[in-house]
C-alpha positions as CSV (number, residue, x, y, z in Angstrom):
1,X,3.8,2.8,11.9
2,X,7.0,0.5,12.8
3,X,8.9,-1.5,10.4
4,X,7.3,-4.7,11.7
5,X,3.9,-3.5,11.5
6,X,4.8,-2.3,7.8
7,X,6.2,-5.8,6.9
8,X,2.8,-7.3,8.4
9,X,1.0,-4.9,6.2
10,X,2.9,-5.6,2.8
11,X,2.4,-9.6,3.6
12,X,-1.3,-9.1,3.8
13,X,-1.3,-7.2,0.9
14,X,0.7,-9.8,-1.1
15,X,-1.9,-12.6,0.2
16,X,-4.6,-10.8,-1.3
17,X,-6.1,-8.6,1.7
18,X,-7.4,-5.5,-0.4
19,X,-7.9,-3.4,2.9
20,X,-3.9,-3.9,3.4
21,X,-2.9,-2.9,-0.1
22,X,-5.3,0.6,0.3
23,X,-3.8,1.0,3.4
24,X,-0.1,0.7,1.8
25,X,-1.5,3.2,-0.9
26,X,-2.5,5.5,1.4
27,X,0.6,5.6,3.6
28,X,2.7,5.7,0.6
29,X,0.8,8.3,-0.8
30,X,1.1,11.0,2.8
31,X,4.9,9.9,3.0
32,X,5.6,10.7,-0.7
33,X,6.9,7.0,-0.9
34,X,7.1,6.7,-4.8
35,X,9.3,3.3,-4.3
36,X,6.5,1.5,-2.2
37,X,3.8,2.9,-5.1
38,X,5.9,1.9,-8.0
39,X,6.3,-1.6,-6.2
40,X,2.5,-1.9,-5.8
41,X,1.9,-0.3,-9.5
42,X,4.5,-2.8,-10.8
43,X,2.4,-5.7,-9.5
44,X,-0.9,-4.4,-11.3
45,X,-2.3,-2.0,-8.7
46,X,-4.3,0.7,-10.8
47,X,-4.8,3.0,-7.7
48,X,-1.1,3.0,-6.9
49,X,-0.3,3.6,-10.4
50,X,-2.9,6.6,-10.4
51,X,-1.5,7.8,-6.9
52,X,2.4,7.4,-8.7
53,X,1.3,9.6,-11.5
54,X,-0.1,12.3,-9.4
55,X,2.6,12.7,-7.0
56,X,5.3,12.6,-10.0
57,X,3.2,15.4,-11.6
58,X,3.4,17.8,-8.9
C-alpha cells in the first residue's frame, strides 16, 4: 500500500469508517507496526489494543 493510500485510509478511519479502521488494524498487525496499533489503541480501539498485546507477548 502506498503512503497516499495509507493516509486516505487513516483519514477515513478518523471519520468513523469502521471498515477502514479494521483494515488499518489488519495491515498494522501483518507488518508488526506497533506504533500504528498503539495509536489506534490510544484512541480507544479495543481490537487494536488486543492485537498490540498479542504482538508484544511474542
